[in-house]
N, C-alpha and C positions, 0 to 999 in steps of 0.2 A: 150392194154393199159398198160403202164408202171408202175409194182405195186411197183417197188423197191423205199426203201427210199431215198428221195432227202438228198442231200449233201448241206454243207456251207462251204464256203473257205473264209479266210483272205488274200489279198494281199498287202505286203507292199514291196514299191518303186512301187506302181501302176501307178505313170504318167512317170514312164521312160522309157526308149527304149523298153524292154522286158515286163516290167509291163503293161503297157498300151494294148500292143497285147493279153496276159493273160487276163487280164479283159474282154476284149471284146470276147474271145474265152470261157470263163466260162459263161459269161453271156447269150451266144445262145448256151451253151449245156442243154440239158435238165435233166443231171444228177444234176445239182445245182441249187437250189431254192433262195441262196443267197450268195451274193457276197459281202462280207466287205472290205473297204480299208482303213488305215491308212496312210494320207497323210497332208504334212506341209500346202499343199494351193490346193483347189480344181482344177479339171481338167474340161477338154470341154466335156466330153464324160459322157452321161447319158443312163441311162437303169432302168426298174422298179424292179431288182433284185438287184442293187446296193444301200450301205450303206454307207455312206461317214463319215469318222469321221476325224475331222482337228484338228489335235495335234501337239505340240511340243513334238520332238523325245526325248528329254531330261525329259519328265514328263511323258511318256506312262506307263498306268496302268494296272495291271492284267482284269479289266472290260473293256477295251478297246479290247482285245483278243474277249472276247464273247464266245460262245459255237459254235465251229465249229469242224469240221473233220480236215481240211486242212489249213496248214498256208504255204504260198508262198512266200519266203524270195527273190527279185529282188532287195536289196541296192546294189549300188554300184557305186563308183565316181573314178577318179583318182588323183594322187598326184598333179598335175598339177591343174586340176579344184576344188579342196578341196583348195588348196592354200599352203598348209603345210601336211607335214607327221602324224602330229597329227591330222590333221583335217582330213584327209583321213582314219586313222583310226578309227576314231568316226562313219564315214558312212558304213565303211566294218567290224568292229568288233566288236566296243561297242554296235552301235545300235540292231544289227543280234544277239550279246550275250542276251542282255536284253528282248528282244523280243520272243527269244527262252527258257527262263526261265521262264517267264511268261507264254509261251504256253504249257510247261510242267506241270505247275502248272495246268492249264487249262484242262489237261487230254488231250491233240490235240494226235489225231491218226497217224498225219503223216506230217513232217515237210520238205519243199522242199526248196532247196536252189541254187542259182549260185554261183558257186566261179570263178575260172580259171585253165586253163591246168597246169599251172606251180605252181600250190597249194602244200606247204612245208613248214612247219614253222621253219626248219633249212636252208632254201633257202640265198643265199646272196642279193637275191633281196627283198627291203622292201614290193614292193607290193605280191610279191607271197608267202613271209612269212607272212602276216596279213592273207592271202587268207587260208592259210595250220593253223594258228593258230584258225580261226573262225571253220573249220572243226573237228580240235581236242577236242575244247568245243563243238560243239553239239553232238559230237561222245558220250563224256562224261556224257551228259544230259540225255542219252537212253532212248531215244522216241522209242514209239512200233515202228514207220519205219522212217528213216531218208533216204532220197535220195538227193543227191550231184551232180550238173550238173557241170562239169568243160570244158567249150567250148574253142574252141580255138579262133582265132580271129573273134570278130561278126562282119558279113555284115550286110547291111541294111541303110535305111534313120533316120538316128539321126538328133535331133531338133539343135544341135551343131555339127560345122565341125572341125574335128579333122584331122590334116593334115597328121599326123604319122601312123594314123589307116588305113587312105584312102590310104596310099601309099602300106602299109601293105598288103591292103586288094585287091590292085591290084597284087602287086607278089603272095600271095596265093593263088589266082584264078588260077594264069599261072601253080602255081607247084601242086594244088590240084590232078590231073590227075597222076602224078607220086608218089604222096604219097599213096605209097601202105603198106598193111599189118600191123607191128606195129606202123607205120609212119603215118594211117590214121588218128590218133587221132589229128594231127596235122592240120587236114585239116580246112580250115576257114568254119563257120557256119554262115546262116541268123540268126535273132533275132527272126524270124517268127517263123524258124525251132526250136528254143529253148523254146518260147512258147508254142507251140504246145508239144512237148515231156514233158512239166511238167504237162501240164493237163493230156497227157495218163497216164502218170508216175501215178499221184495222184489216175486216176481212175483204171487201169487195172495191173499196177506192184504191186504183191504181193512175192516179192522174199526174200532175207533175210532182217535181219534187218537194216543194214547199207550197202547203195548201190551209186557205185561211176560211175558216166557217162562220158565218153569223148565225143568229137565230133563224132567220127563215130557212137558210138552207139546211143546219141542223133538222128542222123540223120534217125535210121531207125524206129522210130516213126512218122516221118512226113511226108505228103504225097507231098510235095514240091519236 
């Protein structure tokens, strides 16, 4: 019989590509007794462990975070899908920053977020610059533990079709075998692998205070 204390988690971005898979993994894990989801609209997946909070992301409050040990931030969009740079920055920077600040006040033990392989607040790319900005903000909050996942191109079945990413996926799948050494971090990786790694990192990784994982390191956690 497992006598260890059960954990509670909050997943933000729980109806997205990776978030939806992560929620299923957490619900099917004996280590978690509660999986909270903050969503703009209810999803279709249900489970006895799930607590759904339908919220306007501009009005999230501290009590919405609750008493959880782990916060998983799977929020993410593209400039094209968001409609503008400002709208993209709200989803990928402002919302995660607000949620993280509230989580810090709630004394959350571990904050886990997905950014991108090119994250750098000094990047010429607006996308990568915003990803780097949120990383810096999270590091400054000084969580007991912060894990940042920087996957390369994500593969898998998305709800929306993205032609550019689909073409890139095909190309990178061909290149993956020749990307060796330090170039392994540019290998494409499936959304399922990233979700599995997020759960494994929350449960088993007790490394330094801030840890950054690239695609090659993320893949080591996955049974796929």
